[in-house]
Residue frames relative to the residue before (quaternion, step in Angstrom):
aa qw qx qy qz dx dy dz
X 1.0000 0.0000 0.0000 0.0000 0.00 0.00 0.00
X 0.1610 -0.8038 0.5711 0.0425 3.56 -1.05 0.82
X 0.2583 -0.7077 0.6284 0.1940 3.53 -1.28 0.47
X 0.1686 -0.7636 0.6197 0.0668 3.55 -0.75 1.13
X 0.0320 -0.7567 0.6529 0.0079 3.56 -0.93 0.99
X 0.0283 -0.8037 0.5935 -0.0321 3.55 -0.40 1.24
X 0.1646 -0.7572 0.6278 0.0733 3.55 -0.80 1.09
X 0.0550 0.8184 -0.5636 0.0974 3.59 -0.51 1.19
X 0.6243 -0.5005 0.4248 0.4233 3.54 -1.30 0.22
X 0.5728 -0.6234 0.4008 0.3501 3.62 -0.94 0.81
X 0.6670 0.5111 -0.3119 0.4434 3.59 1.02 -0.74
X 0.6653 0.4781 -0.3053 0.4854 3.62 1.25 -0.20
X 0.4179 0.7533 -0.4372 0.2586 3.60 1.28 -0.28
X 0.7170 0.4551 -0.2735 0.4517 3.60 0.65 -1.06
X 0.6442 0.5193 -0.3182 0.4627 3.57 1.00 -0.79
X 0.6561 0.4987 -0.3087 0.4749 3.60 0.94 -0.91
X 0.6768 0.4854 -0.2990 0.4658 3.61 0.84 -0.93
X 0.6352 0.5344 -0.3229 0.4546 3.59 1.03 -0.75
X 0.6806 0.4768 -0.2833 0.4788 3.58 0.93 -0.90
X 0.6189 0.5248 -0.3432 0.4731 3.59 1.05 -0.72
X 0.6608 0.5026 -0.3015 0.4689 3.58 0.93 -0.89
X 0.6457 0.5192 -0.3179 0.4610 3.59 0.97 -0.82
X 0.6854 0.4588 -0.2700 0.4968 3.57 1.18 -0.63
X 0.6336 -0.5724 0.3165 0.4132 3.59 1.29 0.11
X 0.6028 0.5357 -0.3581 0.4705 3.58 1.28 0.16
X 0.0479 -0.8615 0.5048 -0.0272 3.55 0.14 1.33
X 0.6895 0.5006 -0.2828 0.4404 3.61 1.04 -0.75
X 0.2375 0.7470 -0.5906 0.1916 3.56 -0.77 1.08
X 0.2353 -0.7064 0.6435 0.1778 3.50 -1.29 0.48
X 0.1422 -0.8027 0.5778 0.0406 3.57 -0.86 0.99
X 0.0192 -0.7976 0.6012 -0.0453 3.56 -0.85 1.07
X 0.3433 -0.6981 0.5848 0.2299 3.58 -0.97 0.85
X 0.0050 -0.8005 0.5967 -0.0560 3.57 -0.82 1.06
X 0.2302 -0.7245 0.6158 0.2071 3.56 -1.33 0.06
X 0.2010 0.7739 -0.5839 0.1404 3.54 -1.16 0.56
X 0.2499 -0.7381 0.5956 0.1951 3.49 -1.33 -0.25
X 0.3545 -0.7315 0.5474 0.1986 3.52 -1.22 0.53
X 0.8268 -0.2215 0.1770 0.4859 3.52 -1.23 -0.58
X 0.6349 0.5587 -0.3384 0.4126 3.57 1.11 -0.59
X 0.3761 -0.7710 0.4454 0.2562 3.61 1.34 -0.04
X 0.7475 -0.3713 0.2122 0.5083 3.58 0.99 0.75
X 0.4633 -0.6472 0.5287 0.2950 3.52 -1.33 -0.25
X 0.2030 -0.7613 0.6038 0.1209 3.56 -0.99 0.87
X 0.0034 0.7723 -0.6336 0.0465 3.55 -0.74 1.13
X 0.7891 -0.0219 -0.0516 0.6117 3.53 -0.38 1.26
X 0.7659 -0.3121 0.2460 0.5054 3.56 -0.74 -1.01
X 0.6113 0.5638 -0.3401 0.4391 3.57 1.27 0.04
X 0.2027 -0.7593 0.6084 0.1106 3.56 -0.98 0.93
X 0.1640 -0.7621 0.6224 0.0699 3.54 -0.84 1.07
X 0.0340 -0.8436 0.5359 -0.0059 3.58 -0.32 1.20
X 0.6549 0.3967 -0.3271 0.5539 3.57 1.26 0.21
X 0.0626 -0.8302 0.5526 -0.0371 3.53 0.05 1.40
X 0.4539 -0.6865 0.4874 0.2918 3.63 -0.81 0.91
X 0.0321 0.7656 -0.6399 0.0574 3.55 -1.03 0.93
X 0.2961 -0.7074 0.6016 0.2238 3.55 -1.35 0.09
X 0.1838 -0.7679 0.6039 0.1089 3.55 -0.96 0.90
X 0.1458 -0.7642 0.6262 0.0502 3.53 -0.89 1.09
X 0.1124 -0.7977 0.5921 0.0213 3.56 -0.71 1.14
X 0.0448 0.7935 -0.6030 0.0694 3.55 -0.94 0.96
X 0.1996 -0.7261 0.6423 0.1427 3.57 -1.00 0.83
X 0.0417 0.8171 -0.5673 0.0941 3.56 -0.70 1.13
X 0.5613 -0.5515 0.4731 0.3963 3.58 -1.24 0.30
X 0.6553 -0.5497 0.3553 0.3771 3.59 -1.10 0.73
X 0.6965 0.5120 -0.2863 0.4133 3.59 0.88 -0.93
X 0.6592 0.4999 -0.3162 0.4643 3.63 1.22 -0.22
X 0.3809 0.7731 -0.4481 0.2376 3.59 1.30 -0.12
X 0.7030 0.4827 -0.2931 0.4323 3.60 0.65 -1.06
X 0.6575 0.5102 -0.3185 0.4538 3.58 0.95 -0.84
X 0.6638 0.4947 -0.3074 0.4692 3.61 0.89 -0.90
X 0.6577 0.5139 -0.3096 0.4556 3.59 0.88 -0.94
X 0.6609 0.5129 -0.3119 0.4503 3.59 0.91 -0.88
X 0.6360 0.5166 -0.3336 0.4661 3.60 0.98 -0.79
X 0.6777 0.4849 -0.3000 0.4643 3.59 0.86 -0.92
X 0.6582 0.5156 -0.3189 0.4463 3.60 0.85 -0.92
X 0.6796 0.4944 -0.2885 0.4588 3.57 0.91 -0.93
X 0.7629 0.4271 -0.2081 0.4385 3.57 0.86 -0.96
X 0.6994 0.5019 -0.2840 0.4221 3.61 0.97 -0.75
X 0.5285 0.6315 -0.4152 0.3867 3.62 1.20 -0.32
X 0.3810 -0.7383 0.5121 0.2181 3.56 -1.05 0.78
X 0.7797 0.0555 -0.0600 0.6208 3.59 1.30 -0.17
X 0.7205 -0.4191 0.3047 0.4609 3.58 -1.25 0.05
X 0.7247 0.4144 -0.2306 0.5000 3.56 1.02 -0.83
X 0.4076 -0.6732 0.5025 0.3580 3.58 1.14 -0.58
X 0.1775 -0.7756 0.5980 0.0965 3.56 -1.32 0.19
X 0.6369 -0.4751 0.4203 0.4382 3.54 -1.29 0.32
X 0.7892 0.3288 -0.2323 0.4637 3.56 -0.99 0.79
X 0.4520 0.6891 -0.4605 0.3298 3.60 1.23 0.05
X 0.6367 -0.5758 0.3043 0.4128 3.59 1.18 -0.36
X 0.3214 -0.7026 0.6007 0.2051 3.50 -1.44 -0.16
X 0.2046 -0.7292 0.6337 0.1575 3.52 -1.33 0.36
X 0.1051 -0.7814 0.6145 0.0263 3.55 -0.85 1.04
X 0.1253 -0.7876 0.6018 0.0413 3.56 -0.96 0.91
X 0.0053 0.7978 -0.6006 0.0527 3.56 -0.83 1.06
X 0.4930 -0.6337 0.4941 0.3335 3.58 -1.11 0.58
X 0.2119 -0.7406 0.6243 0.1300 3.56 -1.20 0.64
X 0.3577 -0.7629 0.5013 0.1969 3.56 -0.72 1.06
X 0.8063 -0.0700 0.0862 0.5810 3.58 0.88 -0.91
X 0.1005 -0.7589 0.6402 0.0649 3.53 -1.29 0.53
X 0.0553 -0.7857 0.6155 0.0299 3.57 -1.00 0.82
X 0.3161 -0.7040 0.6011 0.2078 3.56 -1.08 0.78
X 0.4283 -0.7490 0.4489 0.2327 3.56 -0.48 1.20
X 0.6836 0.5150 -0.3114 0.4130 3.59 0.79 -0.98
X 0.7615 0.3412 -0.1817 0.5202 3.59 1.02 -0.77
X 0.3600 -0.7387 0.4920 0.2875 3.57 1.18 -0.45
X 0.5092 0.6605 -0.4083 0.3711 3.56 1.25 0.35
X 0.4308 -0.6852 0.5336 0.2453 3.52 -1.28 0.56
X 0.7174 0.4311 -0.3308 0.4359 3.56 -1.13 0.72
X 0.6268 -0.5262 0.4074 0.4053 3.53 -1.31 0.26
């Protein structure tokens, strides 16, 4: 089992979630976050904005669905054919256990 953490531009959130749902991946947790990447923020005039709004999409998935989920996010979160700084990152981590609270059962 894997935990996918995708950091995307806020304006791409609905499109990414829609495409994931269309591909059969309905379960996600969405969190508004701020951060910066390698570009160290954005400078507009004399002001540097180093806390850029982003959206984090979290998904727990079976290992065998990783490539499909990653491909949907990569295709949908890009702002152009070439992509641009600030389009986001995807982090993948192993998950040891999952429990559903309402049922008290283990697993997805």
